[in-house]
C-alpha positions as CSV (number, residue, x, y, z in Angstrom):
1,M,145.4,74.8,28.4
2,L,143.3,78.0,29.4
3,I,143.5,80.3,32.1
4,P,140.6,80.6,34.4
5,G,138.9,83.5,32.7
6,A,136.3,84.4,35.0
7,P,138.1,85.2,38.4
8,F,141.1,87.0,36.3
9,V,139.0,88.9,34.6
10,L,136.8,89.8,37.5
11,A,140.0,91.0,39.4
12,L,141.4,93.1,36.5
13,N,137.7,95.1,36.1
14,H,137.6,95.8,39.5
15,L,141.3,97.3,39.3
16,V,140.3,99.2,36.0
17,A,137.0,100.4,37.2
18,A,138.8,101.9,40.5
19,A,141.0,104.0,38.1
20,E,138.9,106.1,36.0
21,W,142.1,107.3,33.9
22,A,142.8,103.4,32.9
23,R,138.9,103.1,32.1
24,L,139.1,106.1,29.7
25,K,142.3,105.0,27.9
26,L,140.8,101.5,27.4
27,E,137.6,102.7,26.0
28,A,139.2,104.3,22.8
29,F,140.2,100.4,22.2
30,A,136.8,98.8,22.3
31,G,136.6,95.6,20.5
32,Q,140.3,95.2,20.4
33,R,141.5,91.5,21.3
34,L,144.0,90.8,23.6
35,L,145.8,86.9,24.1
36,L,147.8,86.4,27.3
37,E,149.9,83.3,27.3
38,I,152.1,82.0,29.9
39,G,153.5,78.7,29.2
40,P,150.6,76.3,27.9
41,A,148.0,78.6,29.5
42,R,146.2,81.3,27.3
43,L,143.3,83.5,28.3
44,G,141.4,85.6,25.2
45,L,140.2,89.2,26.3
46,A,138.4,92.0,24.4
47,V,137.9,95.5,25.6
48,T,134.4,96.5,26.1
49,E,132.7,99.6,25.2
50,S,132.8,101.1,29.0
51,G,136.4,100.3,28.8
52,L,136.5,96.9,30.8
53,F,137.8,93.5,29.8
54,E,135.5,90.3,28.8
55,T,136.6,86.8,28.0
56,R,136.8,85.5,24.3
57,E,136.8,81.8,24.7
58,E,137.5,81.5,20.7
59,A,140.4,83.0,21.2
60,S,142.0,81.2,24.1
61,K,141.4,77.8,22.4
62,E,144.6,75.3,21.9
63,N,144.1,76.2,18.0
64,A,143.9,79.6,18.2
65,G,146.1,81.6,16.0
66,E,148.2,84.8,16.9
67,G,146.3,86.7,14.1
68,E,143.1,86.5,15.8
69,A,144.2,88.9,18.7
70,D,145.1,92.1,18.0
71,V,147.7,92.3,20.8
72,H,149.4,88.7,22.1
73,I,151.4,89.0,25.1
74,L,154.0,85.9,26.1
75,L,154.5,86.4,29.9
76,P,157.9,84.8,31.2
77,P,157.2,81.4,32.8
78,A,158.6,82.9,36.3
79,T,155.7,85.3,36.4
80,P,154.6,84.5,39.9
81,F,158.0,84.9,41.3
82,L,158.4,88.3,39.4
83,L,154.9,89.6,40.7
84,L,156.5,89.1,44.2
85,E,159.5,90.6,43.3
86,G,158.5,93.8,41.7
87,G,155.1,93.3,40.5
88,M,153.6,93.8,36.9
89,P,156.4,96.2,35.8
90,R,158.7,93.4,36.6
91,V,156.8,91.0,34.9
92,L,156.3,93.2,31.8
93,Q,160.4,93.7,31.4
94,D,160.5,90.1,30.4
95,A,157.1,89.7,28.9
96,Q,157.3,89.5,25.0
97,V,154.5,91.8,23.3
98,R,153.2,91.8,19.6
99,G,150.6,93.2,17.8
100,N,149.2,96.9,17.3
101,V,151.6,99.1,18.5
102,E,149.0,101.8,19.8
103,F,147.2,99.1,21.4
104,A,149.9,97.1,23.1
105,E,151.2,100.7,24.7
106,T,148.3,101.6,26.1
107,L,147.9,98.3,27.7
108,N,151.7,98.1,28.6
109,F,151.0,101.6,30.5
110,V,147.7,100.6,32.4
111,F,149.2,97.4,33.4
112,R,152.3,99.2,34.9
113,H,150.2,101.6,36.7
114,L,147.3,99.6,37.6
115,A,147.3,99.4,41.7
116,W,145.2,97.4,44.1
117,D,144.4,99.5,47.1
118,V,143.9,96.4,49.8
119,E,143.1,98.7,52.4
120,A,140.1,100.7,50.8
121,D,138.7,97.5,49.8
122,L,139.0,95.8,53.4
123,A,137.8,98.9,55.0
124,A,134.3,98.5,52.9
125,V,134.0,95.0,54.9
126,V,135.5,95.2,58.2
127,G,136.1,99.0,59.0
128,D,139.2,101.7,58.8
129,I,141.3,100.2,61.7
130,P,141.0,96.4,61.3
131,A,141.6,97.3,57.7
132,H,144.6,99.4,58.1
133,R,146.1,96.6,60.1
134,L,145.5,94.1,58.0
135,A,146.9,95.6,55.1
136,Q,150.1,96.4,57.1
137,L,150.3,92.6,57.8
138,G,149.9,91.8,54.5
139,R,152.5,94.7,53.3
140,A,155.1,92.9,55.6
141,T,154.3,89.5,54.5
142,Q,154.7,90.4,50.7
143,A,158.0,91.9,51.7
144,R,159.0,88.6,53.7
145,L,158.0,86.7,50.8
146,R,160.0,89.1,48.4
147,Q,163.1,88.4,50.2
148,A,162.9,84.8,50.5
149,V,162.4,84.7,46.6
150,E,165.3,87.0,46.1
151,N,167.6,84.5,48.9
152,L,166.4,81.5,46.9
153,R,167.6,83.0,43.5
154,E,171.0,84.0,45.1
155,N,171.2,80.5,46.6
156,V,170.7,79.1,43.4
157,R,173.0,81.6,41.5
158,E,175.9,80.4,44.1
159,Y,175.3,76.7,43.7
160,L,175.2,77.2,39.9
161,L,178.4,79.3,40.0
162,Y,180.7,77.6,42.6
163,E,179.6,74.1,43.0
164,A,177.8,73.2,40.0
165,G,180.5,75.0,37.7
166,M,177.5,75.7,35.3
167,L,178.0,79.3,35.3
168,V,181.1,81.7,35.1
169,T,182.0,84.9,36.7
170,T,181.9,88.2,34.6
171,G,185.8,88.3,34.9
172,E,186.3,84.7,33.9
173,F,183.7,85.3,30.9
174,S,185.9,88.1,29.8
175,R,189.1,86.1,30.1
176,Q,187.8,83.3,28.2
177,A,186.3,85.6,25.3
178,H,190.1,87.4,25.2
179,A,191.6,83.8,25.1
180,I,189.3,82.8,22.2
181,G,189.8,86.3,20.3
182,T,193.6,85.5,20.6
183,F,193.4,82.0,19.2
184,R,191.2,83.1,16.5
185,D,193.9,86.2,15.4
186,E,196.8,83.4,15.5
187,V,194.8,81.0,13.5
188,A,194.3,83.6,11.0
189,A,197.6,85.0,10.8
190,L,198.5,81.0,10.6
191,E,196.0,80.5,7.8
192,K,197.9,83.7,6.1
193,R,201.3,82.4,6.1
194,I,200.4,79.2,4.7
195,L,198.8,80.6,1.9
196,A,201.9,82.7,1.4
197,L,204.1,80.0,1.0
198,P,205.1,78.8,-2.7
199,V,203.4,75.9,-4.2
200,A,205.6,72.8,-5.3
201,N,204.7,71.8,-9.1
202,G,203.9,68.3,-9.4
203,A,205.8,65.7,-11.2
């Protein structure tokens, strides 16, 4: 399955174009190819000579191999929730990155530090004061969504830990690990004693 390339690239290029430092960093990697993957969804991108991104449909095909891309980024399935929790820096913590080291490090730096100036974009459409109020409302909404995600995660953890019994606390895990280690040592000692016993000669 392909990620809808046009909207994603349009948004990404908007952020890069607004950050001259990012565009200049990417210019050095013109022609380099990037493959983004999240679950069954894939999107192939390439860096243009102007330091922006363009889609590469041939790199996004289901049968495309990782070798066709200079860098392959495997995003975690929980990316939408991680974006709410901590933005791209949080997503990249759990992402798997393979390929050209220098290009990968540049992408990592750019993606971590790109920021959308929502208020400036809104001001160009509705004016400064309405844009400021809308931006404040957006930040408040994002904070509530982030808290809702955190509450959901904590509720799931407590259910698995205390009701379903599918998780154990750190203390319980340590006790179990110690008990297993002790049992392993006792078995090893018993094995040594058995090997030390005299073997009776057969008739």
